[in-house]
C-alpha positions in Angstrom: 0.0 0.0 0.0 2.8 2.3 0.9 4.6 1.6 -2.4 1.5 2.2 -4.4 1.0 5.6 -2.7 4.6 6.5 -3.4 4.3 5.5 -7.0 1.2 7.7 -7.3 3.1 10.6 -5.8 6.0 10.2 -8.3 3.5 9.9 -11.2 1.7 13.1 -10.2 5.1 14.9 -9.9 6.0 13.7 -13.4 2.7 14.9 -14.8 3.2 18.4 -13.3 6.8 18.5 -14.5 5.6 17.6 -18.0 2.9 20.2 -18.0 5.3 22.8 -16.8 7.8 22.0 -19.5 5.1 22.2 -22.2 3.9 25.6 -20.8 7.5 27.0 -20.9 8.0 25.8 -24.5 4.7 27.4 -25.5 5.7 30.7 -24.0 9.1 30.6 -25.7 7.5 29.7 -29.0 5.1 32.6 -28.7 7.8 35.1 -27.8 9.8 34.2 -30.9 6.8 34.5 -33.2 7.6 37.3 -35.7 5.4 40.3 -35.3 3.9 42.0 -38.3 5.2 45.5 -39.0 2.7 48.3 -38.5 2.4 51.4 -40.5 1.9 55.0 -39.4 -1.2 56.6 -40.7 -0.9 60.2 -42.0 -2.8 62.6 -39.8 -5.7 64.2 -41.7 -4.6 67.8 -41.3 -5.3 70.8 -43.5 -3.0 72.3 -46.1 -3.5 75.0 -48.8 -3.2 74.8 -52.6 -1.4 77.3 -54.8 -4.7 79.1 -55.2 -5.1 79.4 -51.5 -7.9 76.9 -51.1 -7.9 74.7 -48.0 -7.8 70.9 -48.5 -7.4 67.9 -46.3 -4.2 65.9 -46.6 -6.3 62.9 -47.2 -7.6 64.4 -50.5 -4.0 64.2 -51.8 -3.7 60.4 -51.5 -7.2 59.0 -51.9 -7.2 59.1 -55.7 -3.6 57.7 -56.1 -0.6 56.9 -53.9 1.6 59.9 -53.5 5.3 60.8 -53.4 5.3 63.6 -50.8 8.4 65.8 -50.6 8.6 68.1 -47.5 11.1 70.9 -48.2 12.1 74.1 -46.4 10.7 76.5 -49.0 12.3 78.5 -51.8 14.6 80.3 -49.4 16.6 77.0 -49.2 18.7 76.7 -52.5 19.4 73.1 -51.8 15.7 72.4 -51.5 15.0 74.1 -54.8 17.7 72.0 -56.5 16.3 68.8 -55.0 12.7 69.7 -56.0 13.9 70.4 -59.6 15.6 67.0 -59.6 12.4 65.4 -58.3 10.4 67.1 -61.0 12.7 65.5 -63.6 11.8 62.1 -62.2 8.1 62.9 -61.6 6.9 62.0 -65.1 8.3 58.5 -64.7 6.9 58.2 -61.2 3.4 59.2 -62.5 3.7 56.5 -65.1 3.9 54.1 -62.2 0.6 55.4 -60.9 2.0 57.8 -58.3 1.1 61.5 -57.8 4.0 63.8 -56.9 3.4 66.7 -54.4 5.5 69.1 -52.5 4.8 70.6 -49.0 6.5 73.5 -47.3 6.0 76.4 -45.0 5.8 78.8 -47.9 2.6 80.7 -48.4 0.4 80.1 -51.5 1.6 83.5 -52.8 5.2 82.4 -52.4 4.4 79.1 -54.3 2.7 81.0 -57.1 5.8 83.3 -57.5 8.2 80.3 -57.5 6.2 78.7 -60.3 5.9 81.9 -62.4 9.2 83.9 -62.1 12.5 82.4 -63.3 15.2 82.7 -60.8 18.1 80.3 -60.5 18.0 80.0 -56.7 14.4 80.6 -55.7 12.2 79.5 -58.5 10.9 76.2 -59.9 10.7 77.5 -63.4 12.7 75.2 -65.7 13.8 76.1 -69.2 12.5 73.6 -71.7 10.3 71.6 -69.3 7.3 71.9 -67.0 7.5 71.6 -63.2 5.8 68.3 -62.5 5.1 68.7 -58.8 1.9 70.0 -57.3 2.8 72.4 -54.4 0.9 72.8 -51.1 1.4 75.3 -48.2 1.6 74.4 -44.6 2.0 77.9 -43.1 1.2 76.9 -39.5 3.5 73.8 -39.6 0.7 71.5 -38.6 1.2 69.0 -41.4 5.0 69.1 -41.2 4.8 68.6 -37.4 2.4 65.6 -37.8 4.8 64.0 -40.3 7.8 64.5 -38.0 9.5 67.2 -40.1 8.9 70.0 -37.6 9.7 70.4 -33.9 7.6 73.1 -32.5 9.4 73.4 -29.2 12.7 74.1 -31.0 11.1 75.7 -34.1 13.3 73.5 -36.3 12.4 72.0 -39.7 13.6 68.9 -41.4 13.4 67.7 -45.0 11.3 64.7 -45.6 10.4 62.2 -48.4 7.4 60.0 -48.0 5.6 57.3 -50.0 1.9 57.2 -48.9 -0.6 54.7 -50.1 -4.3 55.4 -50.9 -5.3 54.2 -47.4 -3.1 57.0 -45.8 -0.4 54.7 -44.6 3.3 55.8 -44.8 5.1 53.0 -46.6 8.5 54.7 -46.9 9.9 57.7 -45.1 13.2 59.5 -44.9 13.6 62.5 -42.6 16.9 64.3 -42.6 18.7 67.6 -42.2 19.6 67.4 -45.9 17.2 67.2 -48.9 16.5 63.7 -50.2 18.3 62.9 -53.5 18.5 59.1 -53.7 16.1 58.7 -56.6 17.1 55.1 -57.3 16.2 54.2 -53.7 12.8 55.9 -54.1 12.1 54.1 -57.3 13.1 50.7 -55.8 10.8 51.4 -52.8 7.9 52.2 -55.1 8.3 48.9 -56.9 8.7 47.0 -53.6 5.5 48.5 -52.2 3.5 47.3 -55.2 5.2 43.9 -55.3 5.1 43.0 -51.6 2.1 42.4 -49.3 0.9 45.2 -47.0 2.7 43.6 -44.0 6.0 44.8 -45.5 7.4 48.3 -45.0 10.4 50.4 -46.0 11.3 53.2 -43.7 14.3 55.1 -42.6 14.4 57.9 -40.1 17.5 60.1 -39.6 18.0 63.0 -37.2 
């Protein structure tokens, strides 16, 4: 009788040990399960067109995915050069199904002037070719702040390049002190976004 009781105790101990081992393995397996990347959604803030009309940021990407270039205005010669380079690629990007837009703190009046008056350093007028980027104004920095390109407490701006899908998710981003000029990277990212499932993302953030 004593031996039977002892055997039962050892049997129960073994069962509990086995159950514990299975539980630990389950926890380890779950902890190593790859998590799906998540996307940031673009906040639906207001911006202004060249004509001065107010539109929601969502109106820019609902019809087609957008290439959004955030620049520091025509007072930044490097920004003007980068935007002119982007304009040269814009026709090809549009052929892929993307709209190309620019956003800065310049007023609608400043944007109209930059599109109308030729000036090497502060104009988007290009001899022999149209400027292929639709410009928008963010005079209060709300959109730029929401995108991570403006720090209100420090009153500092950053250049940004974004690929935004028609659902408003940022699929690629690059924020930096310098204007974005890696057009091959941007092209490859566009192709990857259309080729890969939504659980994939391409992003890079630099400060």
